[in-house]
N, CA, C and O atoms as a printed pandas DataFrame, in Angstrom:
     atom_number atom_name residue_name chain_id  residue_number  x_coord  y_coord  z_coord
0              1         N          MET        A               1   45.968  -87.510  -28.070
1              2        CA          MET        A               1   46.479  -86.303  -27.640
2              3         C          MET        A               1   48.110  -86.139  -27.993
3              4         O          MET        A               1   48.809  -86.809  -27.233
4              5         N          HIS        A               2   48.811  -85.413  -28.949
5              6        CA          HIS        A               2   50.421  -85.158  -29.197
6              7         C          HIS        A               2   50.360  -83.818  -28.484
7              8         O          HIS        A               2   49.630  -82.861  -28.227
8              9         N          ILE        A               3   52.455  -84.708  -28.202
9             10        CA          ILE        A               3   52.616  -83.874  -27.176
10            11         C          ILE        A               3   53.975  -83.667  -27.792
11            12         O          ILE        A               3   54.322  -84.703  -28.359
12            13         N          SER        A               4   55.346  -82.197  -27.937
13            14        CA          SER        A               4   56.244  -82.614  -27.660
14            15         C          SER        A               4   57.018  -82.297  -27.088
15            16         O          SER        A               4   56.847  -81.104  -26.839
16            17         N          LEU        A               5   58.352  -82.857  -26.431
17            18        CA          LEU        A               5   58.817  -82.825  -25.297
18            19         C          LEU        A               5   60.606  -82.843  -26.533
19            20         O          LEU        A               5   61.101  -83.535  -27.422
20            21         N          THR        A               6   61.081  -80.898  -25.311
21            22        CA          THR        A               6   63.181  -81.094  -25.790
22            23         C          THR        A               6   63.086  -82.870  -25.620
23            24         O          THR        A               6   62.298  -83.762  -25.304
24            25         N          PRO        A               7   65.183  -82.530  -26.299
25            26        CA          PRO        A               7   64.960  -83.688  -25.510
26            27         C          PRO        A               7   66.169  -84.364  -25.484
27            28         O          PRO        A               7   66.989  -85.078  -26.061
28            29         N          GLU        A               8   65.623  -83.374  -23.898
29            30        CA          GLU        A               8   66.321  -82.925  -23.059
30            31         C          GLU        A               8   65.633  -84.356  -22.038
31            32         O          GLU        A               8   66.092  -85.389  -21.551
32            33         N          LEU        A               9   63.599  -83.302  -22.122
33            34        CA          LEU        A               9   62.686  -83.700  -21.294
34            35         C          LEU        A               9   63.167  -85.273  -21.346
35            36         O          LEU        A               9   63.694  -85.974  -20.483
36            37         N          GLU        A              10   62.658  -85.629  -23.111
37            38        CA          GLU        A              10   62.711  -86.809  -23.555
38            39         C          GLU        A              10   63.576  -87.815  -22.643
39            40         O          GLU        A              10   63.090  -88.908  -22.348
40            41         N          ALA        A              11   64.830  -87.453  -22.205
41            42        CA          ALA        A              11   65.726  -88.086  -22.626
42            43         C          ALA        A              11   65.449  -88.574  -20.471
43            44         O          ALA        A              11   65.823  -89.618  -19.937
44            45         N          ILE        A              12   64.773  -87.478  -19.835
45            46        CA          ILE        A              12   64.420  -87.549  -18.499
46            47         C          ILE        A              12   62.849  -88.421  -18.184
47            48         O          ILE        A              12   62.542  -88.813  -17.059
48            49         N          ILE        A              13   62.385  -88.522  -18.843
49            50        CA          ILE        A              13   61.474  -89.500  -18.749
50            51         C          ILE        A              13   62.213  -90.879  -19.387
51            52         O          ILE        A              13   61.716  -91.871  -18.853
52            53         N          LYS        A              14   63.004  -91.148  -20.135
53            54        CA          LYS        A              14   63.114  -92.101  -20.479
54            55         C          LYS        A              14   63.842  -92.971  -19.644
55            56         O          LYS        A              14   63.869  -94.202  -19.608
56            57         N          GLU        A              15   64.721  -91.684  -18.646
57            58        CA          GLU        A              15   65.639  -91.960  -17.752
58            59         C          GLU        A              15   64.996  -92.993  -15.884
59            60         O          GLU        A              15   65.710  -93.607  -15.091
60            61         N          LYS        A              16   63.391  -92.738  -15.830
61            62        CA          LYS        A              16   63.114  -92.707  -14.895
62            63         C          LYS        A              16   62.294  -94.159  -15.484
63            64         O          LYS        A              16   62.331  -95.261  -14.935
64            65         N          VAL        A              17   61.822  -93.930  -16.299
65            66        CA          VAL        A              17   61.229  -95.817  -17.089
66            67         C          VAL        A              17   62.328  -96.755  -16.918
67            68         O          VAL        A              17   62.267  -97.771  -16.224
68            69         N          THR        A              18   63.148  -96.436  -17.460
69            70        CA          THR        A              18   64.757  -96.901  -17.935
70            71         C          THR        A              18   64.694  -97.852  -16.258
71            72         O          THR        A              18   64.147  -98.944  -16.107
72            73         N          SER        A              19   65.562  -96.888  -14.955
73            74        CA          SER        A              19   65.017  -96.940  -14.010
74            75         C          SER        A              19   64.470  -98.173  -13.114
75            76         O          SER        A              19   65.110  -98.903  -12.358
76            77         N          GLY        A              20   63.416  -98.179  -13.355
77            78        CA          GLY        A              20   62.520  -98.518  -12.959
78            79         C          GLY        A              20   61.538  -98.769  -12.092
79            80         O          GLY        A              20   61.046  -99.830  -11.707
80            81         N          LEU        A              21   61.133  -96.726  -11.621
81            82        CA          LEU        A              21   60.035  -96.282  -10.797
82            83         C          LEU        A              21   58.862  -95.990  -11.479
83            84         O          LEU        A              21   57.935  -95.358  -10.973
84            85         N          TYR        A              22   58.881  -96.833  -13.659
85            86        CA          TYR        A              22   58.055  -96.709  -13.924
86            87         C          TYR        A              22   57.292  -97.250  -15.139
87            88         O          TYR        A              22   57.226  -96.373  -16.000
88            89         N          ASN        A              23   56.844  -98.103  -15.414
89            90        CA          ASN        A              23   56.617  -98.545  -17.017
90            91         C          ASN        A              23   56.243  -98.522  -17.669
91            92         O          ASN        A              23   55.728  -99.462  -18.274
92            93         N          ASN        A              24   56.307  -96.423  -18.191
93            94        CA          ASN        A              24   56.063  -96.540  -19.441
94            95         C          ASN        A              24   56.031  -94.755  -19.039
95            96         O          ASN        A              24   56.067  -94.431  -17.852
96            97         N          ALA        A              25   55.973  -93.866  -19.950
97            98        CA          ALA        A              25   56.103  -92.637  -20.008
98            99         C          ALA        A              25   54.898  -91.873  -19.736
99           100         O          ALA        A              25   54.987  -90.668  -19.503
100          101         N          SER        A              26   53.625  -92.556  -19.746
101          102        CA          SER        A              26   52.123  -92.241  -19.751
102          103         C          SER        A              26   52.821  -91.999  -17.854
103          104         O          SER        A              26   53.176  -90.914  -17.393
104          105         N          GLU        A              27   52.835  -93.165  -17.200
105          106        CA          GLU        A              27   53.127  -93.165  -15.695
106          107         C          GLU        A              27   54.095  -91.951  -15.864
107          108         O          GLU        A              27   53.255  -91.051  -15.824
108          109         N          VAL        A              28   55.431  -91.241  -16.045
109          110        CA          VAL        A              28   55.900  -90.717  -15.724
110          111         C          VAL        A              28   55.128  -89.387  -15.624
111          112         O          VAL        A              28   55.033  -88.659  -14.636
112          113         N          ILE        A              29   54.563  -89.211  -16.925
113          114        CA          ILE        A              29   53.750  -87.657  -17.109
114          115         C          ILE        A              29   52.663  -87.257  -15.753
115          116         O          ILE        A              29   52.555  -86.319  -14.964
116          117         N          ARG        A              30   51.911  -88.646  -16.028
117          118        CA          ARG        A              30   50.225  -88.088  -14.687
118          119         C          ARG        A              30   51.226  -87.930  -13.605
119          120         O          ARG        A              30   51.237  -86.873  -12.973
120          121         N          GLU        A              31   52.380  -89.229  -13.226
121          122        CA          GLU        A              31   52.543  -88.617  -11.558
122          123         C          GLU        A              31   53.564  -87.356  -12.318
123          124         O          GLU        A              31   54.695  -87.841  -12.286
124          125         N          ALA        A              32   53.635  -86.076  -12.926
125          126        CA          ALA        A              32   54.643  -85.305  -12.961
126          127         C          ALA        A              32   52.812  -84.456  -13.365
127          128         O          ALA        A              32   52.450  -83.320  -13.671
128          129         N          LEU        A              33   52.481  -85.083  -13.256
129          130        CA          LEU        A              33   51.204  -83.997  -13.514
130          131         C          LEU        A              33   50.662  -83.799  -12.259
131          132         O          LEU        A              33   50.387  -82.726  -11.722
132          133         N          ARG        A              34   50.574  -84.567  -11.969
133          134        CA          ARG        A              34   50.168  -84.855  -10.341
134          135         C          ARG        A              34   51.115  -83.829   -9.315
135          136         O          ARG        A              34   50.370  -82.962   -8.857
136          137         N          PHE        A              35   51.859  -83.745   -9.056
137          138        CA          PHE        A              35   53.144  -83.439   -9.188
138          139         C          PHE        A              35   52.613  -81.632   -9.164
139          140         O          PHE        A              35   52.472  -80.935   -8.160
140          141         N          MET        A              36   52.461  -81.342  -10.214
141          142        CA          MET        A              36   51.861  -80.198  -10.235
142          143         C          MET        A              36   51.076  -79.178  -10.019
143          144         O          MET        A              36   51.006  -77.980   -9.748
144          145         N          LYS        A              37   50.466  -80.224  -10.269
145          146        CA          LYS        A              37   48.933  -79.756   -9.591
146          147         C          LYS        A              37   49.164  -79.590   -7.603
147          148         O          LYS        A              37   48.885  -78.502   -7.099
148          149         N          THR        A              38   49.558  -80.492   -6.900
149          150        CA          THR        A              38   49.992  -80.598   -5.611
150          151         C          THR        A              38   51.348  -79.316   -4.990
151          152         O          THR        A              38   51.738  -79.090   -3.845
152          153         N          ASN        A              39   51.835  -78.587   -6.577
153          154        CA          ASN        A              39   52.829  -78.637   -5.666
154          155         C          ASN        A              39   51.792  -76.631   -6.538
155          156         O          ASN        A              39   51.568  -75.687   -5.780
156          157         N          GLU        A              40   51.539  -76.595   -7.590
157          158        CA          GLU        A              40   50.482  -75.069   -7.395
158          159         C          GLU        A              40   50.033  -74.970   -5.947
159          160         O          GLU        A              40   50.458  -74.161   -5.121
160          161         N          GLU        A              41   48.666  -76.366   -5.664
161          162        CA          GLU        A              41   48.632  -75.939   -4.705
162          163         C          GLU        A              41   49.130  -76.024   -3.220
163          164         O          GLU        A              41   48.150  -76.066   -2.476
164          165         N          LEU        A              42   50.151  -76.058   -2.628
165          166        CA          LEU        A              42   50.759  -75.464   -2.039
166          167         C          LEU        A              42   51.351  -74.241   -1.769
167          168         O          LEU        A              42   51.743  -73.808   -0.686
168          169         N          ILE        A              43   51.393  -73.347   -3.685
169          170        CA          ILE        A              43   52.127  -72.250   -3.390
170          171         C          ILE        A              43   51.081  -71.866   -3.187
171          172         O          ILE        A              43   51.082  -71.275   -2.108
172          173         N          ASN        A              44   49.204  -71.872   -4.093
173          174        CA          ASN        A              44   48.295  -71.062   -3.069
174          175         C          ASN        A              44   48.493  -70.730   -2.359
175          176         O          ASN        A              44   48.895  -69.644   -1.940
176          177         N          GLN        A              45   48.091  -72.234   -1.772
177          178        CA          GLN        A              45   47.977  -71.961   -0.071
178          179         C          GLN        A              45   49.445  -71.241    1.281
179          180         O          GLN        A              45   49.539  -71.069    2.497
180          181         N          MET        A              46   50.262  -71.056    0.095
181          182        CA          MET        A              46   50.987  -70.596    1.417
182          183         C          MET        A              46   50.830  -68.921    0.930
183          184         O          MET        A              46   50.635  -68.147    1.868
184          185         N          LYS        A              47   50.899  -68.318   -0.445
185          186        CA          LYS        A              47   49.640  -67.570   -0.750
186          187         C          LYS        A              47   48.796  -66.405    0.055
187          188         O          LYS        A              47   48.857  -65.284    0.561
188          189         N          ARG        A              48   47.837  -67.720   -0.265
189          190        CA          ARG        A              48   46.884  -67.044    1.046
190          191         C          ARG        A              48   47.122  -66.649    2.847
191          192         O          ARG        A              48   46.715  -65.743    3.574
192          193         N          ASP        A              49   47.890  -67.715    3.021
193          194        CA          ASP        A              49   48.431  -67.701    4.369
194          195         C          ASP        A              49   49.981  -66.588    4.859
195          196         O          ASP        A              49   50.856  -66.631    5.724
196          197         N          HIS        A              50   49.731  -65.981    4.089
197          198        CA          HIS        A              50   50.961  -65.263    3.556
198          199         C          HIS        A              50   49.936  -63.902    3.216
199          200         O          HIS        A              50   50.509  -62.947    2.691
200          201         N          LEU        A              51   48.859  -63.804    3.413
201          202        CA          LEU        A              51   47.912  -62.569    2.934
202          203         C          LEU        A              51   47.925  -62.472    4.535
203          204         O          LEU        A              51   48.498  -61.828    5.414
204          205         N          ARG        A              52   46.996  -63.447    4.409
205          206        CA          ARG        A              52   46.219  -63.393    6.125
206          207         C          ARG        A              52   47.415  -63.224    7.116
207          208         O          ARG        A              52   47.120  -63.345    8.305
208          209         N          SER        A              53   48.485  -63.009    6.865
209          210        CA          SER        A              53   49.044  -63.030    7.962
210          211         C          SER        A              53   49.632  -61.459    8.536
211          212         O          SER        A              53   50.157  -60.952    9.528
212          213         N          LYS        A              54   48.967  -60.982    6.686
213          214        CA          LYS        A              54   49.299  -58.762    6.945
214          215         C          LYS        A              54   47.867  -58.794    6.752
215          216         O          LYS        A              54   47.242  -58.224    7.646
216          217         N          LEU        A              55   47.540  -59.038    6.311
217          218        CA          LEU        A              55   45.372  -58.827    6.851
218          219         C          LEU        A              55   45.516  -58.527    8.577
219          220         O          LEU        A              55   44.806  -57.653    9.073
220          221         N          ALA        A              56   46.299  -59.166    9.272
221          222        CA          ALA        A              56   45.975  -59.318   10.682
222          223         C          ALA        A              56   47.031  -58.762   10.570
223          224         O          ALA        A              56   46.842  -57.851    9.764
224          225         N          GLU        A              57   48.345  -58.758   10.993
225          226        CA          GLU        A              57   48.732  -57.481   11.064
226          227         C          GLU        A              57   48.938  -55.789   10.860
227          228         O          GLU        A              57   49.898  -55.179   11.330
228          229         N          GLY        A              58   47.971  -55.237   10.159
229          230        CA          GLY        A              58   47.170  -54.043    9.485
230          231         C          GLY        A              58   46.170  -53.957   10.347
231          232         O          GLY        A              58   45.880  -52.890   10.889
232          233         N          GLU        A              59   45.554  -55.046   10.560
233          234        CA          GLU        A              59   44.269  -54.664   11.954
234          235         C          GLU        A              59   44.657  -54.987   13.050
235          236         O          GLU        A              59   43.720  -55.228   13.811
236          237         N          ARG        A              60   46.383  -55.194   13.812
237          238        CA          ARG        A              60   46.664  -55.044   14.507
238          239         C          ARG        A              60   47.392  -53.361   14.478
239          240         O          ARG        A              60   47.164  -52.498   15.325
240          241         N          ASP        A              61   47.976  -53.264   13.697
241          242        CA          ASP        A              61   48.253  -51.647   13.073
242          243         C          ASP        A              61   47.469  -50.770   13.410
243          244         O          ASP        A              61   47.809  -50.066   14.361
244          245         N          LEU        A              62   46.398  -50.561   12.870
245          246        CA          LEU        A              62   44.760  -50.268   13.087
246          247         C          LEU        A              62   44.428  -50.326   14.548
247          248         O          LEU        A              62   44.724  -49.351   15.238
248          249         N          VAL        A              63   43.713  -51.597   15.215
249          250        CA          VAL        A              63   43.927  -51.244   16.641
250          251         C          VAL        A              63   45.082  -50.588   17.489
251          252         O          VAL        A              63   44.743  -49.884   18.440
252          253         N          ASP        A              64   46.006  -50.709   17.302
253          254        CA          ASP        A              64   47.078  -49.935   17.550
254          255         C          ASP        A              64   47.380  -48.018   17.344
255          256         O          ASP        A              64   47.668  -46.965   17.912
256          257         N          GLY        A              65   47.224  -48.316   16.770
257          258        CA          GLY        A              65   46.823  -46.373   16.422
258          259         C          GLY        A              65   48.267  -46.668   15.389
259          260         O          GLY        A              65   48.651  -45.506   15.526
260          261         N          GLN        A              66   48.974  -47.070   14.797
261          262        CA          GLN        A              66   50.299  -47.284   14.263
262          263         C          GLN        A              66   49.510  -47.527   12.912
263          264         O          GLN        A              66   49.006  -48.529   12.405
264          265         N          TYR        A              67   49.627  -46.001   12.481
265          266        CA          TYR        A              67   48.624  -45.575   10.787
266          267         C          TYR        A              67   49.326  -44.501   10.532
267          268         O          TYR        A              67   50.164  -43.962   11.254
268          269         N          THR        A              68   48.807  -44.074    9.037
269          270        CA          THR        A              68   48.506  -42.579    8.750
270          271         C          THR        A              68   47.839  -42.455    7.906
271          272         O          THR        A              68   47.425  -43.059    6.917
272          273         N          GLU        A              69   47.761  -41.607    8.376
273          274        CA          GLU        A              69   46.089  -40.896    7.631
274          275         C          GLU        A              69   46.187  -40.126    6.337
275          276         O          GLU        A              69   47.050  -39.263    6.501
276          277         N          LEU        A              70   45.637  -40.058    5.025
277          278        CA          LEU        A              70   46.415  -39.483    3.661
278          279         C          LEU        A              70   45.078  -39.121    3.395
279          280         O          LEU        A              70   44.150  -39.914    3.553
280          281         N          LYS        A              71   44.888  -37.603    2.874
281          282        CA          LYS        A              71   44.139  -37.073    2.501
282          283         C          LYS        A              71   43.592  -38.050    1.002
283          284         O          LYS        A              71   44.013  -39.185    0.777
284          285         N          PRO        A              72   42.724  -37.409    0.224
285          286        CA          PRO        A              72   42.139  -37.591   -0.513
286          287         C          PRO        A              72   43.491  -37.299   -1.426
287          288         O          PRO        A              72   44.065  -38.377   -1.576
288          289         N          GLU        A              73   44.067  -36.434   -1.963
289          290        CA          GLU        A              73   44.930  -35.283   -3.230
290          291         C          GLU        A              73   46.367  -36.444   -2.830
291          292         O          GLU        A              73   47.140  -36.978   -3.625
292          293         N          GLN        A              74   46.331  -36.535   -1.500
293          294        CA          GLN        A              74   48.487  -37.580   -1.072
294          295         C          GLN        A              74   47.789  -38.508   -1.753
295          296         O          GLN        A              74   48.355  -38.535   -2.846
296          297         N          LEU        A              75   46.364  -39.760   -1.792
297          298        CA          LEU        A              75   47.010  -40.892   -3.075
298          299         C          LEU        A              75   47.706  -41.046   -3.694
299          300         O          LEU        A              75   48.524  -41.918   -3.399
300          301         N          SER        A              76   47.865  -40.288   -5.010
301          302        CA          SER        A              76   48.275  -41.033   -5.830
302          303         C          SER        A              76   49.367  -40.975   -5.688
303          304         O          SER        A              76   50.008  -41.893   -6.202
304          305         N          ASP        A              77   50.250  -39.746   -4.832
305          306        CA          ASP        A              77   51.526  -39.808   -5.021
306          307         C          ASP        A              77   52.219  -42.028   -3.858
307          308         O          ASP        A              77   53.094  -42.888   -3.957
308          309         N          HIS        A              78   51.139  -41.743   -3.110
309          310        CA          HIS        A              78   51.067  -42.626   -1.788
310          311         C          HIS        A              78   50.974  -44.621   -3.037
311          312         O          HIS        A              78   51.401  -45.773   -2.950
312          313         N          PHE        A              79   50.311  -43.951   -3.784
313          314        CA          PHE        A              79   49.851  -45.479   -4.612
314          315         C          PHE        A              79   51.060  -45.341   -5.005
315          316         O          PHE        A              79   51.816  -46.250   -4.660
316          317         N          GLN        A              80   51.849  -43.843   -6.097
317          318        CA          GLN        A              80   53.326  -44.702   -7.025
318          319         C          GLN        A              80   54.607  -44.850   -5.876
319          320         O          GLN        A              80   55.609  -45.551   -6.007
320          321         N          LEU        A              81   54.177  -43.780   -4.468
321          322        CA          LEU        A              81   56.161  -44.654   -4.236
322          323         C          LEU        A              81   55.742  -46.800   -4.353
323          324         O          LEU        A              81   56.474  -47.740   -4.660
324          325         N          ILE        A              82   53.874  -46.723   -3.822
325          326        CA          ILE        A              82   53.951  -48.505   -3.690
326          327         C          ILE        A              82   54.595  -49.264   -5.511
327          328         O          ILE        A              82   55.277  -50.199   -5.931
328          329         N          LYS        A              83   53.895  -48.227   -5.970
329          330        CA          LYS        A              83   54.261  -49.287   -7.072
330          331         C          LYS        A              83   55.751  -49.766   -6.984
331          332         O          LYS        A              83   56.294  -50.859   -6.818
332          333         N          ASN        A              84   56.351  -47.955   -7.240
333          334        CA          ASN        A              84   58.234  -47.641   -7.502
334          335         C          ASN        A              84   59.027  -48.835   -6.839
335          336         O          ASN        A              84   60.169  -49.239   -7.055
336          337         N          ARG        A              85   57.957  -49.310   -5.876
337          338        CA          ARG        A              85   58.792  -50.336   -4.655
338          339         C          ARG        A              85   58.428  -51.678   -4.642
339          340         O          ARG        A              85   58.854  -52.594   -3.938
340          341         N          ALA        A              86   57.021  -51.664   -6.094
341          342        CA          ALA        A              86   57.179  -53.183   -6.182
342          343         C          ALA        A              86   58.253  -53.334   -7.474
343          344         O          ALA        A              86   59.019  -54.291   -7.591
344          345         N          ILE        A              87   58.167  -52.254   -8.383
345          346        CA          ILE        A              87   59.216  -52.592   -9.494
346          347         C          ILE        A              87   60.244  -52.483   -8.823
347          348         O          ILE        A              87   60.976  -53.291   -9.395
348          349         N          ASP        A              88   61.078  -51.872   -7.655
349          350        CA          ASP        A              88   62.186  -52.193   -7.419
350          351         C          ASP        A              88   62.401  -53.402   -6.712
351          352         O          ASP        A              88   63.522  -53.485   -6.211
352          353         N          ARG        A              89   61.312  -54.778   -6.453
353          354        CA          ARG        A              89   61.878  -55.428   -5.986
354          355         C          ARG        A              89   61.728  -56.779   -6.954
355          356         O          ARG        A              89   62.000  -57.965   -6.764
356          357         N          ILE        A              90   61.281  -56.192   -7.851
357          358        CA          ILE        A              90   60.556  -56.604   -8.931
358          359         C          ILE        A              90   62.219  -56.725  -10.549
359          360         O          ILE        A              90   62.633  -57.422  -11.476
360          361         N          ASN        A              91   62.418  -55.717   -9.938
361          362        CA          ASN        A              91   63.552  -56.132  -10.713
362          363         C          ASN        A              91   65.115  -56.375   -9.532
363          364         O          ASN        A              91   66.261  -56.061   -9.852
364          365         N          ARG        A              92   64.862  -56.757   -8.709
365          366        CA          ARG        A              92   66.195  -56.900   -8.038
366          367         C          ARG        A              92   66.555  -58.538   -7.492
367          368         O          ARG        A              92   67.622  -58.780   -6.926
């Protein structure tokens, strides 16, 4: 396998090897990939936990009667409002 690195990334790898923490560039890359995988798993778990929390909150609101019923003809406007809020969040 052949990979191309920017000079900045190559310098980071050389620095890690020079520091004595790693024996060679392959060890640095393997460690970085393991870290990336672990980081992705943690982020995914955080997203799942957040979603579960929001679902539980929604269930509590339903039980407590804290909701608004929409008629079918109101759905389009409601979804447009949700879309606009999402766009606003992205733009912030």
